[in-house]
C-alpha positions as CSV (number, residue, x, y, z in Angstrom):
1,X,-9.0,-2.9,-6.1
2,X,-12.7,-3.3,-6.5
3,X,-14.7,-3.5,-10.2
4,X,-17.7,-1.7,-8.6
5,X,-19.1,0.6,-6.3
6,X,-19.8,-2.3,-2.8
7,X,-22.6,-3.1,-1.6
8,X,-24.1,-2.2,1.4
9,X,-24.0,-6.2,2.5
10,X,-20.3,-6.2,0.9
11,X,-19.6,-2.7,3.7
12,X,-21.4,-3.3,5.9
13,X,-19.2,-7.4,6.4
14,X,-16.0,-5.2,6.2
15,X,-17.4,-2.0,9.5
16,X,-18.8,-5.1,11.3
17,X,-15.3,-6.5,10.7
18,X,-13.5,-4.0,11.7
19,X,-15.3,-2.5,14.7
20,X,-15.3,-6.4,17.3
21,X,-12.2,-6.1,16.1
22,X,-11.7,-3.2,17.9
23,X,-13.7,-3.8,20.8
24,X,-14.8,-1.3,22.0
25,X,-12.4,1.0,21.2
26,X,-13.1,4.1,18.8
27,X,-13.0,3.4,15.2
28,X,-13.1,6.5,12.7
29,X,-14.5,6.4,9.5
30,X,-14.1,9.2,6.4
31,X,-17.5,8.6,4.0
32,X,-16.3,7.9,0.4
33,X,-13.8,10.4,-0.4
34,X,-12.1,10.0,-4.3
35,X,-11.6,12.5,-6.9
36,X,-8.3,14.0,-7.5
37,X,-5.2,11.2,-6.7
38,X,-8.0,8.5,-5.8
39,X,-9.1,7.7,-9.2
40,X,-11.7,3.9,-9.7
41,X,-11.8,2.0,-12.6
42,X,-15.1,1.8,-12.2
43,X,-16.2,5.5,-12.4
44,X,-15.3,8.1,-14.9
45,X,-15.0,11.4,-13.5
46,X,-15.8,14.4,-15.2
47,X,-12.6,16.2,-16.6
48,X,-11.6,19.5,-14.9
49,X,-8.4,21.6,-15.1
50,X,-8.0,21.1,-12.3
51,X,-9.9,17.6,-10.3
52,X,-9.0,18.8,-6.6
53,X,-9.8,21.3,-6.4
54,X,-13.0,20.3,-8.4
55,X,-15.5,17.8,-8.3
56,X,-14.7,14.8,-5.4
57,X,-15.2,14.1,-1.6
58,X,-18.3,15.9,-0.1
59,X,-18.7,17.6,-3.5
60,X,-19.2,13.5,-5.1
61,X,-21.3,12.2,-2.1
62,X,-23.9,14.9,-2.3
63,X,-25.0,14.8,-5.8
64,X,-25.0,11.3,-5.7
65,X,-26.5,10.3,-3.3
66,X,-27.2,7.3,-3.3
67,X,-24.1,5.6,-3.7
68,X,-23.5,8.5,0.1
69,X,-26.6,6.7,1.3
70,X,-25.2,3.4,0.9
71,X,-22.5,3.8,3.1
72,X,-24.6,5.6,5.7
73,X,-26.8,2.6,5.8
74,X,-23.6,0.0,5.6
75,X,-22.2,2.0,8.7
76,X,-25.3,2.3,10.7
77,X,-26.1,-0.8,10.9
78,X,-23.1,-1.7,12.1
79,X,-22.5,1.0,14.7
80,X,-23.8,-1.7,17.5
81,X,-20.6,-3.2,17.1
82,X,-18.5,-1.3,18.4
83,X,-17.2,2.6,19.5
84,X,-18.2,4.0,15.6
85,X,-17.8,7.8,14.6
86,X,-17.9,9.2,11.1
87,X,-16.2,11.2,9.1
88,X,-16.6,14.1,6.4
89,X,-14.2,14.5,3.7
90,X,-13.6,18.0,2.0
91,X,-16.4,20.4,4.4
92,X,-15.6,23.8,3.3
93,X,-18.9,25.7,4.3
94,X,-21.5,24.7,7.3
95,X,-24.1,24.5,4.7
96,X,-21.8,20.8,3.3
97,X,-21.8,19.5,7.3
98,X,-25.0,20.2,7.8
99,X,-26.3,18.3,4.3
100,X,-23.9,15.7,5.0
101,X,-25.2,14.9,8.7
102,X,-29.2,15.8,7.2
103,X,-28.8,12.7,5.5
104,X,-27.1,10.5,7.8
105,X,-29.5,11.7,10.2
106,X,-32.5,10.1,6.9
107,X,-30.6,7.3,6.5
108,X,-30.8,6.1,10.7
109,X,-34.3,7.5,10.7
110,X,-35.3,4.9,8.0
111,X,-33.2,2.1,9.3
112,X,-35.0,2.6,12.8
113,X,-38.6,2.3,11.1
114,X,-37.6,-0.5,9.2
115,X,-36.3,-2.2,12.2
116,X,-32.7,-2.4,12.5
117,X,-30.5,-1.2,15.1
118,X,-28.6,1.9,15.1
119,X,-25.9,2.9,17.6
120,X,-27.8,5.9,19.9
121,X,-24.4,7.2,20.7
122,X,-22.2,7.7,16.4
123,X,-20.6,10.7,16.7
124,X,-20.8,12.7,13.4
125,X,-17.8,14.7,12.6
126,X,-15.8,16.7,9.5
127,X,-12.5,16.9,8.2
128,X,-10.6,20.6,8.4
129,X,-8.5,20.5,4.7
130,X,-9.4,23.7,3.7
131,X,-8.6,26.9,4.7
132,X,-11.7,28.1,4.9
133,X,-12.8,25.4,7.7
134,X,-9.8,26.0,10.1
135,X,-11.1,29.9,10.2
136,X,-14.5,29.1,10.7
137,X,-14.0,26.3,13.3
138,X,-15.3,27.7,15.9
139,X,-18.7,27.9,14.6
140,X,-18.4,24.4,12.2
141,X,-17.8,22.9,16.1
142,X,-21.4,23.7,16.8
143,X,-22.7,21.4,15.0
144,X,-19.7,18.4,14.3
145,X,-18.8,16.6,17.1
146,X,-15.6,16.6,16.3
147,X,-12.8,17.4,13.8
148,X,-10.1,15.7,11.9
149,X,-7.3,17.9,10.7
150,X,-5.5,16.7,7.9
151,X,-2.8,18.0,6.7
152,X,-1.8,16.9,3.6
153,X,-4.5,18.9,2.0
154,X,-4.3,21.9,4.4
155,X,-1.0,22.7,3.9
156,X,-1.3,22.5,0.1
157,X,-4.6,25.1,-0.5
158,X,-3.1,27.3,2.2
159,X,0.3,27.3,0.0
160,X,-1.9,27.5,-3.5
161,X,1.0,23.9,-4.6
162,X,0.2,20.8,-5.1
163,X,1.7,18.4,-3.5
164,X,2.7,15.8,-6.1
165,X,4.4,18.7,-8.2
166,X,8.8,18.3,-7.7
167,X,8.5,21.7,-9.2
168,X,6.8,23.2,-6.2
169,X,7.6,20.6,-3.0
170,X,9.4,22.7,-1.6
171,X,6.4,24.7,-0.6
172,X,5.5,21.8,1.6
173,X,6.0,23.5,4.6
174,X,4.2,22.2,7.5
175,X,5.7,23.5,10.0
176,X,5.3,27.4,8.4
177,X,3.9,29.2,10.6
178,X,0.7,30.1,9.1
179,X,-0.3,26.1,8.8
180,X,0.3,26.7,12.9
181,X,-2.1,29.2,13.5
182,X,-4.6,27.7,11.1
183,X,-4.0,24.1,12.8
184,X,-3.9,26.3,16.4
185,X,-7.9,28.2,14.7
186,X,-9.0,24.4,14.8
187,X,-8.2,23.6,17.7
188,X,-9.5,26.6,19.2
189,X,-12.5,26.5,17.7
190,X,-13.5,23.0,18.7
191,X,-12.9,22.9,22.3
192,X,-14.7,26.5,22.7
193,X,-17.0,24.5,21.9
194,X,-16.4,20.8,24.0
195,X,-15.4,19.0,21.2
196,X,-12.4,16.4,20.3
197,X,-9.7,17.2,17.6
198,X,-7.7,14.7,16.1
199,X,-4.9,14.8,13.2
200,X,-4.7,12.5,10.2
201,X,-2.3,14.0,8.0
202,X,1.6,13.4,7.8
203,X,2.7,15.8,10.3
204,X,1.0,14.1,12.8
205,X,4.0,11.8,12.5
206,X,6.4,14.1,13.0
207,X,8.2,13.5,15.2
208,X,9.8,17.3,15.9
209,X,6.0,18.4,15.1
210,X,4.5,16.3,18.1
211,X,6.1,18.8,20.9
212,X,4.5,21.9,18.2
213,X,1.0,20.2,18.2
214,X,0.2,18.7,21.9
215,X,1.2,22.4,23.1
216,X,-1.8,23.8,20.8
217,X,-4.0,21.5,22.2
218,X,-5.1,18.7,19.9
219,X,-6.5,15.6,21.2
220,X,-5.1,12.6,19.2
221,X,-3.0,12.1,17.4
222,X,-3.2,9.3,13.8
223,X,0.7,8.1,12.6
224,X,1.8,4.8,11.6
225,X,3.3,2.2,14.0
226,X,7.0,2.7,12.9
227,X,6.9,6.7,14.2
228,X,5.0,5.8,17.7
229,X,8.0,5.0,19.0
230,X,9.9,8.0,18.2
231,X,7.0,10.4,19.3
232,X,6.8,9.2,23.2
233,X,10.2,9.4,23.2
234,X,10.1,13.5,22.3
235,X,6.4,13.9,24.3
236,X,8.4,12.1,27.5
237,X,10.8,14.9,27.3
238,X,9.4,17.8,27.7
239,X,6.6,19.0,30.3
240,X,2.6,19.9,29.2
241,X,3.6,23.8,30.3
242,X,7.5,23.6,27.5
243,X,5.4,23.0,24.8
244,X,2.9,25.1,25.7
245,X,5.6,27.1,25.4
246,X,7.4,26.3,22.6
247,X,4.4,26.4,20.8
248,X,3.4,30.2,21.5
249,X,7.1,31.0,20.1
250,X,7.0,29.0,16.7
251,X,3.1,30.9,15.7
252,X,5.2,34.6,16.3
253,X,8.3,33.0,13.6
254,X,9.1,34.3,10.3
255,X,9.3,30.4,8.8
256,X,8.6,26.9,8.3
257,X,12.8,26.5,8.7
258,X,13.1,29.0,12.0
259,X,10.2,27.4,13.9
260,X,12.6,23.3,12.5
261,X,16.0,25.0,13.8
262,X,14.1,26.4,17.1
263,X,12.4,23.1,17.8
264,X,15.0,20.9,17.1
265,X,17.2,23.4,19.3
266,X,14.9,23.0,22.1
267,X,13.7,19.0,21.7
268,X,15.7,14.6,21.1
269,X,13.9,13.4,18.7
């Protein structure tokens, strides 16, 4: 709703208010994630045939470093008011993540040299939205402190289907075994190096997906408040061993419909 890129001070005040308001509980902030379907009135994106696969998110930030550094400075300054985690969106390669984290480290060092306090326990992680990142999760987890699986984009990129297109909407299949396998690879890759994994896509709030995801070992779920009670109801009706068996079977099925039918027969949602 802004008419300009927010200044460092504007961002600092916003982040500080959130961190203080959370009373010491963890706050995860995704760095600037524009492009694709996220446009700004005050910034002109280059014309591209497929903007969802183009100049957006971390790709823009690594090129427009003044914008990126301003946000990171504000986040670092606010970090002393709570428990902050920072995650980078649309990461495709380890080089991208290392470059982004390097800029964060530079900004942190600059602030400390200026005499500005910065928390020493900021976790720096990444979104897993691109299949390449999921497949290489065990290597990424050597550098990232945590992963957040963005299933909305992960599904659209895996199925080569624009989720905004009505004609291919049937291919938006969170229960497809191929998607479940990518999620499983991400979780196993993170846990291999002792890192935690959350999910911030719509899939995290689907009642029939929750027991599968718990069975796969997902550590944190991001969902709307209206979905929490439904998720709790599903979880309290199953043991962890039950959910692990459920997830294992789902990984070896042929279709999303087969997975959904099976879970609905086993779970009361």
